[in-house]
N, C-alpha and C positions, 0 to 999 in steps of 0.2 A: 734254790737247789736243795738245801738241807731238809726242807719240808717235803720235797718230792721223794727223796731216797730214804727208805726205811722210816716213814713217818710214824709207824707203830713201834718199830724195834730199835730205832736209833738211840732211844734213851738208855737202852741196855749197855751201850758201849762208850758213852762219853764221860762217865763220872770216874774219879780216881779210886783205885783199890788199895794201893800199898805205897809206903814212902820209904825210900832207902835211907833217909836221914832220921827216921823215927825209930827210937829204940824200944817201942812197944813190942813185947814178945809175940803177941798174936799177929801183928802186922808182919814181923820178920818171918814167922812161920809161913804165912801166905805168900810172901815174896819168894822165899826159898822154894816153896812148892812150885809156883808158876815158873820159876827160873829153870826147872827141870823138865818142863812140858814143851815139846816142840809142836804138838798138835793134839786136838781132842775133839770129841763130839759129845753132845749133851742134849737131853730133852729139856724144853722150857715151857713154862706157862707164864703169861703176862696178863695182868688185870689191874683195874682200878676199882675202888669202892662203887658198888651199884652199876658195874659195867660188865659187858661180855668178856669172858676169858678167851684168850688167844693162845693156842698151843702149837708147838712145832719142834723142829730139830735144828740144832746149831752145829756147824762144823767150822773148825779153826785150824790154821796152820801158820806158823811164824814165817814172815813177820806180819804181813797185812792181808793174808788170804782168809776170806770168810764166806760161808754159805749158810743161808737161813731158809728153811722150807716150812711152809704151813699149808693148810688145805687150799688156800686161795692165792698164794703168792710164792715166788722164789726170788731171793735177793742174793746176788753173788758179787764179790769183789776180789780181784787178784793183786791189789796194791797199785794198779795202774788204771784199770777201768772198772766201773760199777754197772751192774745190770739189775734192773728191778722189773720182774715179770709178773703182771697181773693175769692170772689164769682165766678168770671170768671174762675179762675184757679182751683177752688175747693180745695184750699190749706190752711192749718192752720199752722201758726208758733207759737209755745208755748215757752215762756221764763219766767225766774224768775223775779219777781219785785225787783228792786234795789232801796232801800230807799235813797241811796247816789247819785243816778243819777238825776241831776237837770232837765233832760228832761222828767222825768216821771210825774205822775199825781197827786201829793199831793197838793191840793188847800191850805191846811193850810200852807205849806212851801211857796207857791207862794204868798200868801197874807201877811204872817207875818215874814218870815225868809229872803228871798232873797233881799227885798228892802234895807236891811242894807248894801248891797254891791253896792248901786246905789245912784246917786244924783237925788232927786225927786223935780220937779218943776211944777208949774201950767202955762199953756200957757197964755201969757199976752193978747192975742187977743180973745181967746175963753176960758172963765172961767170954762168950763166943761171938759177941756182937761188936763190930766196929762202927763208930759214928764219925762221919766226915762232914765238916762244915767249911765251905769255901771261905777263904780270906776275903776281906774287903778289897774291892778292885781286882779280884782274881779273874773276872770275866767268865767264870764258870756259871752256867745258867741253871743252877738248882740251889735250894736253900739248905738241904741236908740229905745225906744218904746213910741209911743203916744197912750194914752188911753182916749177914749171918755166915759163920764159918763152920764147916763140918769137922768131925773128929780127924779126918784125913787132910785137913788144911785146904779144902776146896770151898769155893763160894757156893752156897746152896740157896740163898735167899737174899733179895735186895729190896728195900723199900725206899723210894725216892720221893722227897717232898719238894714240889716246885716252888717257884717264886710267888705263885698265886695261891699257895697252900694246897695245891692238888697233890694227889698221891698215886704213884704207880708201884706195883709190886711185881717182882719177877722171881720165879722159883726155878732152880736148875737141878736136874737129877740125872741119874744113869750116865755119869761121866765114863767115857772110854778114852784113856790117855795114850799119847804117843803112837797113834795109828799111822800106817804107811799111806797117807793120802798122796795121790799124784797131783801135779800142777794142773792137769786138765780138769780136775774136779772143781777148780776155782775159775773156770771160764764158762761162758754161756753162749750157746748157739740158739738164736731165736727160732721158735717153731715156724714151720712153713705156713704162710698166710697170716702171720701175726703182724700187728701194726707196730712199727719201730719209730721211736722218737729219739733221735741222736742229738744230745746236748753238748757233745765234746767240742 
C-alpha cells in the first residue's frame, strides 16, 4: 500500500524536521515557524542524481490535509481517505488514511514526533543546514536527511540518503502561508469514465 500511494512523493513527508526536545536554535526557529502555519502552498521539484526532475504544486492544511499536483498525477488526502489519480491512465486508487503509517502526510508528526527518533545536528560549514540521523532501532527507513532552512525559517531544500546510499533531493519555493483553503479542496471526485480501484 505504501508503495502504491505517492511512490514518487512519499519520501517528502516521512522524515523528521524538528525536535521539541532539541535546544538547537535553528531547530527551534523552524519549529516555532511551522507552529504558526495553519496552511500553505509551495512549488516543489524532486529529483535524484542522473534522473528526470518532477515538478509540481503542494497544498497543505492542518492537520492531515494534503494535495499534490504534477503534470501527470493528482494525490489528495483529507486525513481519512487518500486518492491517487494517474491522469495518463485515467485511473484512481482510493485507500484509507493510516495514522500509524510514518510515510503518510501528517506534518504535526513530521515536525514534532519523529525527531525524537533521530540525532539532530547543525552542519558545521553551513549554519542553515540541519542533519538528521535516525537512532538505531528507530525504524525510520533512511540513513540521513540534510535540511536547508531559509532566512525566514522555512524549509527550502532537502537531501535524503537512503539505506542503499541512494539520494533524493527536494526543493521547495514560492511558499504562500495561512491561506483560506476549504475542506472541499482536500477531497477528490474521480473524473467520469475513470477506472477506480478502491482498497479501503
